C-alpha positions in Angstrom: 7.8 24.1 53.7 6.6 21.6 56.3 7.1 22.2 60.0 9.9 19.9 61.3 9.2 17.3 63.9 10.7 13.9 64.6 9.5 11.1 62.4 6.5 9.3 63.7 6.5 5.5 63.9 4.2 5.3 60.8 6.6 7.6 58.8 9.6 5.6 59.9 7.9 2.4 58.7 7.3 4.0 55.3 10.9 5.3 54.8 13.0 2.7 56.7 12.8 0.3 53.7 14.2 3.0 51.4 17.4 3.3 53.5 20.3 0.9 52.7 21.1 -1.7 55.4 24.4 -1.0 57.2 26.5 -4.0 58.1 27.2 -4.0 61.9 30.9 -3.7 62.9 32.6 -6.4 64.9 32.4 -5.7 68.6 36.1 -5.2 68.8 36.2 -2.4 66.2 35.3 1.3 66.8 32.1 2.8 68.0 28.8 1.1 67.5 26.8 2.3 64.5 24.5 5.3 65.2 20.8 4.6 65.0 19.6 5.2 61.4 16.4 6.8 62.5 18.2 9.3 64.7 20.6 10.0 61.8 17.8 10.6 59.4 16.0 12.9 61.9 19.2 14.9 62.3 19.7 15.3 58.6 16.1 16.3 58.1 16.4 18.8 61.0 19.4 20.5 59.2 17.6 20.6 55.8 14.3 21.9 57.1 15.9 24.5 59.4 18.6 25.6 56.9 21.1 25.3 59.7 24.7 24.2 59.6 25.6 20.6 60.4 27.7 21.7 63.4 24.6 23.4 64.9 22.5 20.2 65.1 21.0 19.6 68.6 22.9 17.2 70.8 19.9 14.8 70.8 21.0 13.6 67.4 24.2 11.5 66.7 27.4 13.4 66.0 26.9 15.8 63.1 29.8 14.3 61.2 28.0 10.9 61.2 24.7 12.5 60.0 26.5 14.5 57.3 28.5 11.5 56.0 25.4 9.3 55.8 23.3 12.2 54.3 26.0 12.7 51.5 25.9 8.9 50.7 22.1 8.9 50.6 22.1 12.1 48.5 24.6 10.8 46.0 22.7 7.5 45.5 19.2 9.2 45.3 18.0 7.6 48.5 17.4 11.0 50.1 15.3 12.1 47.2 13.1 9.0 47.6 12.8 9.8 51.4 11.7 13.4 50.6 9.1 12.2 48.1 7.7 9.6 50.5 7.6 11.9 53.5 6.6 15.3 52.0 4.9 14.5 48.6 4.3 17.9 47.0 6.4 19.8 49.5 9.4 17.7 48.3 10.0 20.2 45.4 10.4 23.1 47.9 12.8 21.2 50.1 14.8 20.0 47.1 15.2 23.6 45.8 16.2 24.8 49.3 18.7 22.0 49.7 20.2 22.7 46.2 20.6 26.3 47.1 22.8 25.5 50.1 24.8 22.6 48.7 27.4 23.2 46.0 27.4 19.7 44.5 24.8 19.0 41.8 21.7 17.2 43.2 19.6 15.0 41.0 16.3 16.8 40.6 13.0 15.0 41.3 11.0 14.3 38.1 9.5 17.5 36.7 11.9 19.8 38.5 14.8 21.6 36.8 18.3 21.0 38.1 19.2 23.4 40.9 22.9 23.8 40.1 23.7 27.2 38.5 25.6 27.3 35.2 29.4 27.4 35.4 29.4 31.0 34.0 27.3 32.2 37.0 29.8 31.0 39.6 
């Protein structure tokens, strides 16, 4: 498992194009959107440390924001692409660890068996 650190500028350049573009909100509605790089760093911190979302350090956006975007990225396969781009071979270990902590099925990277246990094992 890789040691966690904030994304470097070079890493951010590689993965920023993988993340969907968010439409800005009108100035008169709600809070401004959280910085996508900070959200991604927060989500990676949770995954790598095996921590709960609520225990995220305060340097990241609110954990609810990070969790909501992570779930959207996970469900659409974006997070898998980010894993593969950032971690290469270590992506498999991170994927298994994430699958062990999340109850919903996660699409496995190519060559990796699905991490969701059979219904009879629950």
